[in-house]
FIPAVEX-663854 format. One record per residue (C-alpha): residue number from 0; residue in one letter; x, y, z. Coordinates in steps of 0.001 Angstrom, whole numbers, always signed. Layout:
BEGIN
<kolvex NUM,a,<X,Y,Z>>
...
***
This chain:
BEGIN
<kolvex 0,m,<+93155,+105092,+131557>>
<kolvex 1,k,<+94342,+102588,+129003>>
<kolvex 2,a,<+92752,+104828,+126343>>
<kolvex 3,l,<+94144,+107982,+127691>>
<kolvex 4,w,<+97723,+106671,+127787>>
<kolvex 5,a,<+97398,+105157,+124342>>
<kolvex 6,q,<+96491,+108305,+122881>>
<kolvex 7,t,<+99250,+110237,+124844>>
<kolvex 8,r,<+101785,+107823,+123165>>
<kolvex 9,n,<+100209,+108558,+119796>>
<kolvex 10,e,<+100574,+112231,+120513>>
<kolvex 11,v,<+104116,+112094,+121410>>
<kolvex 12,r,<+104925,+109825,+118167>>
<kolvex 13,l,<+103017,+112446,+115799>>
<kolvex 14,s,<+105017,+115272,+117487>>
<kolvex 15,l,<+108378,+113405,+117000>>
<kolvex 16,r,<+107477,+112707,+113089>>
<kolvex 17,q,<+106607,+116432,+112664>>
<kolvex 18,g,<+110096,+118074,+111959>>
<kolvex 19,e,<+108773,+121606,+111829>>
<kolvex 20,q,<+107239,+121218,+115298>>
<kolvex 21,l,<+110644,+119780,+116678>>
<kolvex 22,l,<+112328,+122589,+115151>>
<kolvex 23,v,<+110246,+125095,+117054>>
<kolvex 24,a,<+110182,+123187,+120207>>
<kolvex 25,l,<+113586,+122178,+120770>>
<kolvex 26,a,<+116034,+123438,+118107>>
<kolvex 27,i,<+115080,+127314,+118086>>
<kolvex 28,p,<+115417,+127754,+121831>>
<kolvex 29,v,<+118716,+125893,+122101>>
<kolvex 30,l,<+120118,+127667,+119147>>
<kolvex 31,l,<+119241,+131089,+120572>>
<kolvex 32,l,<+120564,+130265,+123747>>
<kolvex 33,v,<+124047,+129313,+122186>>
<kolvex 34,f,<+124088,+131991,+119761>>
<kolvex 35,l,<+123016,+135102,+121827>>
<kolvex 36,s,<+125310,+133789,+124698>>
<kolvex 37,q,<+128279,+134031,+122397>>
<kolvex 38,v,<+127680,+137226,+120629>>
<kolvex 39,d,<+127750,+140916,+122249>>
<kolvex 40,v,<+124235,+141940,+121405>>
<kolvex 41,l,<+122465,+142036,+124711>>
<kolvex 42,p,<+122827,+145455,+126651>>
<kolvex 43,r,<+125424,+145636,+129593>>
<kolvex 44,a,<+122763,+146555,+131961>>
<kolvex 45,t,<+121411,+142956,+131952>>
<kolvex 46,g,<+124664,+141507,+133415>>
<kolvex 47,r,<+126003,+138234,+132196>>
<kolvex 48,p,<+123874,+137352,+128933>>
<kolvex 49,i,<+123609,+133671,+130077>>
<kolvex 50,d,<+121670,+134780,+133255>>
<kolvex 51,f,<+118964,+136383,+131167>>
<kolvex 52,l,<+119197,+133843,+128256>>
<kolvex 53,a,<+118750,+130601,+130187>>
<kolvex 54,p,<+115550,+131503,+131874>>
<kolvex 55,a,<+114268,+133605,+128924>>
<kolvex 56,t,<+114835,+130458,+126625>>
<kolvex 57,m,<+113162,+128201,+129068>>
<kolvex 58,a,<+110091,+130512,+128833>>
<kolvex 59,l,<+110382,+130539,+125046>>
<kolvex 60,a,<+110418,+126649,+125148>>
<kolvex 61,v,<+107182,+126663,+127026>>
<kolvex 62,m,<+105734,+129149,+124631>>
<kolvex 63,s,<+106784,+126826,+121573>>
<kolvex 64,a,<+105550,+123661,+123057>>
<kolvex 65,s,<+102115,+124762,+124504>>
<kolvex 66,m,<+101035,+127362,+122039>>
<kolvex 67,v,<+102852,+126753,+118719>>
<kolvex 68,s,<+103361,+122892,+118532>>
<kolvex 69,l,<+99939,+122213,+120362>>
<kolvex 70,g,<+98100,+124864,+118377>>
<kolvex 71,i,<+99235,+124139,+115082>>
<kolvex 72,g,<+98736,+120287,+115430>>
<kolvex 73,t,<+95245,+120845,+116676>>
<kolvex 74,g,<+94362,+123257,+114250>>
<kolvex 75,f,<+95270,+120912,+111332>>
<kolvex 76,e,<+93543,+118096,+113039>>
<kolvex 77,r,<+90418,+120132,+113220>>
<kolvex 78,h,<+90767,+121510,+109667>>
<kolvex 79,y,<+90842,+118004,+108295>>
<kolvex 80,g,<+87980,+116737,+110562>>
<kolvex 81,v,<+90422,+114218,+112569>>
<kolvex 82,l,<+89549,+116083,+115751>>
<kolvex 83,k,<+85717,+115745,+115467>>
<kolvex 84,r,<+85993,+112041,+114745>>
<kolvex 85,l,<+88332,+111459,+117497>>
<kolvex 86,g,<+86052,+113434,+119928>>
<kolvex 87,a,<+83154,+111015,+118898>>
<kolvex 88,t,<+85099,+107766,+119608>>
<kolvex 89,p,<+84808,+105959,+123108>>
<kolvex 90,l,<+88129,+107949,+123853>>
<kolvex 91,g,<+86081,+111108,+124325>>
<kolvex 92,r,<+86814,+114787,+124237>>
<kolvex 93,g,<+88070,+114793,+127661>>
<kolvex 94,r,<+90663,+112103,+127356>>
<kolvex 95,l,<+91825,+113484,+123849>>
<kolvex 96,l,<+92637,+116770,+125398>>
<kolvex 97,g,<+94045,+115243,+128356>>
<kolvex 98,a,<+96333,+113412,+126328>>
<kolvex 99,k,<+97482,+116469,+124350>>
<kolvex 100,i,<+98052,+118165,+127599>>
<kolvex 101,i,<+100300,+115298,+128938>>
<kolvex 102,a,<+102313,+114858,+125749>>
<kolvex 103,t,<+102814,+118815,+125855>>
<kolvex 104,i,<+104133,+118611,+129469>>
<kolvex 105,a,<+106365,+115612,+128710>>
<kolvex 106,t,<+107884,+117846,+125718>>
<kolvex 107,e,<+108395,+120640,+128061>>
<kolvex 108,v,<+110250,+118614,+130620>>
<kolvex 109,i,<+112789,+117601,+127833>>
<kolvex 110,q,<+113114,+120920,+126573>>
<kolvex 111,l,<+113763,+122390,+130004>>
<kolvex 112,l,<+116147,+119580,+130998>>
<kolvex 113,l,<+117974,+120184,+127769>>
<kolvex 114,l,<+118345,+124066,+128042>>
<kolvex 115,g,<+119380,+123824,+131630>>
<kolvex 116,a,<+122203,+121458,+130571>>
<kolvex 117,v,<+123376,+123449,+127814>>
<kolvex 118,a,<+123169,+126654,+129934>>
<kolvex 119,l,<+125357,+125059,+132708>>
<kolvex 120,v,<+127944,+123969,+130098>>
<kolvex 121,l,<+127892,+127699,+128920>>
<kolvex 122,g,<+128682,+128833,+132374>>
<kolvex 123,w,<+125380,+129594,+133988>>
<kolvex 124,q,<+125354,+129388,+137850>>
<kolvex 125,p,<+121737,+129498,+138777>>
<kolvex 126,n,<+120268,+129576,+142392>>
<kolvex 127,w,<+117467,+127146,+141863>>
<kolvex 128,c,<+113772,+127462,+143244>>
<kolvex 129,i,<+112403,+124313,+141697>>
<kolvex 130,g,<+109025,+124916,+143107>>
<kolvex 131,l,<+108999,+128296,+141249>>
<kolvex 132,i,<+110123,+126901,+138102>>
<kolvex 133,v,<+107417,+124271,+138173>>
<kolvex 134,l,<+104715,+126570,+139143>>
<kolvex 135,g,<+105815,+129026,+136206>>
<kolvex 136,a,<+106083,+126423,+133662>>
<kolvex 137,l,<+102575,+125026,+134417>>
<kolvex 138,a,<+100975,+128379,+134560>>
<kolvex 139,g,<+102795,+129288,+131340>>
<kolvex 140,t,<+101450,+126059,+129816>>
<kolvex 141,a,<+97868,+126723,+130823>>
<kolvex 142,a,<+98119,+130349,+129407>>
<kolvex 143,f,<+99931,+129731,+126066>>
<kolvex 144,a,<+97873,+126409,+125631>>
<kolvex 145,g,<+94763,+128427,+125980>>
<kolvex 146,l,<+95860,+130887,+123394>>
<kolvex 147,g,<+96964,+128157,+120995>>
<kolvex 148,l,<+93840,+126174,+121282>>
<kolvex 149,l,<+91587,+129345,+120973>>
<kolvex 150,l,<+93329,+130183,+117482>>
<kolvex 151,a,<+93093,+126319,+116640>>
<kolvex 152,g,<+89542,+126192,+117444>>
<kolvex 153,r,<+88586,+129408,+115484>>
<kolvex 154,l,<+90453,+129492,+112265>>
<kolvex 155,s,<+91158,+127114,+109447>>
<kolvex 156,g,<+94172,+124915,+109289>>
<kolvex 157,p,<+96594,+127376,+107131>>
<kolvex 158,t,<+95354,+130378,+108774>>
<kolvex 159,n,<+95926,+129139,+112292>>
<kolvex 160,l,<+99370,+128064,+111115>>
<kolvex 161,a,<+100169,+131689,+109945>>
<kolvex 162,a,<+98462,+133141,+113024>>
<kolvex 163,c,<+100608,+131013,+115763>>
<kolvex 164,n,<+103771,+131730,+113906>>
<kolvex 165,a,<+103140,+135418,+113757>>
<kolvex 166,l,<+102034,+135438,+117425>>
<kolvex 167,y,<+105243,+133565,+118252>>
<kolvex 168,l,<+107500,+136063,+116570>>
<kolvex 169,i,<+105771,+139057,+118003>>
<kolvex 170,l,<+106169,+137663,+121594>>
<kolvex 171,l,<+109645,+136713,+120737>>
<kolvex 172,l,<+110774,+139995,+119848>>
<kolvex 173,f,<+108538,+142388,+121630>>
<kolvex 174,g,<+107238,+140288,+124535>>
<kolvex 175,g,<+110497,+140377,+126663>>
<kolvex 176,v,<+111970,+137256,+125511>>
<kolvex 177,a,<+114798,+138111,+123032>>
<kolvex 178,v,<+115182,+141585,+124565>>
<kolvex 179,p,<+114866,+142241,+128178>>
<kolvex 180,a,<+111517,+144348,+128803>>
<kolvex 181,s,<+113439,+146977,+130541>>
<kolvex 182,e,<+115597,+147767,+127392>>
<kolvex 183,l,<+112409,+148257,+125342>>
<kolvex 184,p,<+110790,+151563,+124748>>
<kolvex 185,a,<+108573,+152524,+127575>>
<kolvex 186,p,<+105365,+151791,+125781>>
<kolvex 187,l,<+106526,+148286,+124595>>
<kolvex 188,a,<+108128,+147765,+128006>>
<kolvex 189,a,<+104883,+148105,+129799>>
<kolvex 190,l,<+102991,+145889,+127336>>
<kolvex 191,a,<+105876,+143253,+127400>>
<kolvex 192,t,<+105590,+142891,+131352>>
<kolvex 193,a,<+101861,+142522,+131037>>
<kolvex 194,l,<+102108,+139737,+128518>>
<kolvex 195,p,<+102386,+136098,+129242>>
<kolvex 196,s,<+105681,+135873,+127560>>
<kolvex 197,g,<+107216,+138531,+129781>>
<kolvex 198,a,<+105571,+137637,+132826>>
<kolvex 199,l,<+106987,+133964,+132491>>
<kolvex 200,v,<+110462,+135198,+131883>>
<kolvex 201,d,<+110394,+137337,+135077>>
<kolvex 202,v,<+109149,+134206,+137067>>
<kolvex 203,m,<+111923,+131960,+135493>>
<kolvex 204,r,<+114486,+134511,+136201>>
<kolvex 205,a,<+113250,+134940,+139800>>
<kolvex 206,a,<+113418,+131160,+140046>>
<kolvex 207,t,<+117024,+131011,+139107>>
<kolvex 208,t,<+118254,+134225,+140733>>
<kolvex 209,s,<+117840,+134681,+144489>>
<kolvex 210,t,<+117714,+138561,+144149>>
<kolvex 211,l,<+114642,+139067,+141938>>
<kolvex 212,p,<+111143,+139433,+143442>>
<kolvex 213,a,<+108453,+137604,+141237>>
<kolvex 214,g,<+105160,+138734,+143101>>
<kolvex 215,r,<+103947,+140900,+140115>>
<kolvex 216,a,<+105036,+138588,+137375>>
<kolvex 217,t,<+103436,+135698,+139129>>
<kolvex 218,a,<+100176,+137326,+139619>>
<kolvex 219,i,<+100248,+138687,+135892>>
<kolvex 220,l,<+101119,+135000,+134796>>
<kolvex 221,a,<+98282,+133609,+137142>>
<kolvex 222,v,<+95743,+135867,+135520>>
<kolvex 223,w,<+96737,+134518,+131997>>
<kolvex 224,a,<+96718,+131054,+133099>>
<kolvex 225,v,<+93172,+131554,+133929>>
<kolvex 226,l,<+91951,+133669,+130866>>
<kolvex 227,g,<+93711,+131564,+128410>>
<kolvex 228,p,<+91713,+128285,+129097>>
<kolvex 229,i,<+88457,+129949,+129592>>
<kolvex 230,a,<+88979,+131722,+126344>>
<kolvex 231,a,<+89725,+128570,+124529>>
<kolvex 232,a,<+87007,+126562,+126358>>
<kolvex 233,f,<+84289,+129190,+125117>>
<kolvex 234,g,<+85751,+129870,+121538>>
<kolvex 235,f,<+86817,+126288,+120581>>
<kolvex 236,r,<+84854,+124624,+117846>>
<kolvex 237,w,<+85470,+120928,+117192>>
<kolvex 238,s,<+84236,+121033,+113697>>
<kolvex 239,p,<+86326,+122205,+110682>>
<kolvex 240,a,<+86074,+125887,+109914>>
<kolvex 241,k,<+83773,+126533,+106840>>
***
């Protein structure tokens, strides 16, 4: 256990030193929440902008930490051979991955608390369902971490960086995060609700609103939470790409 917690502390320190990852994980979700809540860009049909934006940016924060930050950091560790060497130490691969997961969850807790506090200041009045928020965050973490690690374990460091950022932007713009899925063209709307980003937004909205059902979104997110880690487990390679 000492090795696990020591590596977890090291993962947290490394994350804090990487400004670009902090930007993606913390600054971008907060800036989007504040900016979009103050400008009249969301359709009127969504109701008060903050009621959509708060859960949407929470979903974005989970995606940022578990897919982008984890995926890019792990990808460069693999690219430079660090991951292979760490996995061969007494720490072992299992505890190394465990430390990365714990550090990611710790980052997400900070993100969600910060976003919740900012949203409350902006006038958000949620009807909390803490259990569903936790369930959604954990399932979203599993789904997006699986996708991030799959890319990190198959691509070279620079290619993985571009792929993670491109996927992040695609999901942000067309995955039901920045724009509600109901306001997208029919084909894109159907795709957005079937993606883990759209499903997580719907779960987070249901967890903070007493009138929205979450059964379908929860089921979709659960499927991604299973498929993502399975894909990563079978596709991940510890050695650098050649």
